[in-house]
C-alpha positions, 0 to 999 in steps of 0.5 A: 413395185409391189409383188404378191403371190397367191398361195395356190400358185405355190402348191405342187402339182399331183404329178410332182407330189407323186414323184416326191413320194416315190423318191422318198420311198426309194431313199428309205428302201436304199437306206434300209438295205444299206443298214441291213446288208449284214443280214441279207447279203450272206443269205443271198450268197448262200442261196447262189452257192446252193443253186450252183451246187444243185448242178453238182459242178464245183469250179476248182480253177479256170482250166479244170472242173471237178464234177460231183454226183450225189446219189442221195439227191438224184432223179431216175425212173423205176417201172415208168415212174419218175423218182426224185430222192431228197436226202436219200428218200422219196415218199409219194402216194401210190395213187391219188387219194390213197393212204398207201405210200411208195417209199424209195430209199438210197441204199448205196454200194456205189461203184465207179468205172467207165460203163459207156467207153467214153473214158469218163468214170460213171457211178453205179448205186443201189436203191430200195423201194417198198409200198407197204407190203412185205416186199423190199425191192432192190434196183441198180441205177447208173449215173453216166458222166456227161461233161459237166454233170451226170445223167441217170439211167433207168433203175434195173430190178435186182431182187426182192428181200435180197442181201446186197454184198458189193457192186463192182465195175471191172477196169476196161469191161464196161460191165456192172457186177451186182453181187448179192445173196438170195434164197435157194430155189424153192425156198419161201420168201420168208427164208433168209437169203443164203445163196450167192448170186451175181447180176451182170448189167450194161449201159446201151448207147441210148443210155438204158441199163439192161442185162448184159446178155440181152 
């Protein structure tokens, strides 16, 4: 008995051909990932670690967590405008299509203490803001400890072209003291600050930073 085959009958269908091509592509991709894992695996791990650090929470062990606040990369509100510091600086246009810039900088003078009577240490710090004029405005901000992270308050105005000295939170006071040097009454803004002053602030239950006497 003689058997004969037509070449057309052995030709794979378009669907089978597509499957073969897809399978080949997947094999090539898999081999490529395997051969280059020393390059891309460290970058993936670094990305994951950076993402975790953005939450400012470091896991020390299974039973304990250490929370770290970075004021140089914090967000808060000044005069109704949301400010986000990146490496200690925020720079944005004052108005659309405006060449004038609103520049906010992390100043420091950090103080640690319990300001909301929850038994957890909060952090206070100072920032400056300028908009191209002669003014250099100082503000106080508080980062309240909230479980595994921090929540910032509004920025409270301290003064213009002052000389900050120290920021302090006395134990069991729930009070923020901002010490600075300012100009004497009647002196022009061009005069050098020479008179000591202290600003007393508190954090309300609603998380608002305001004057202690309000």
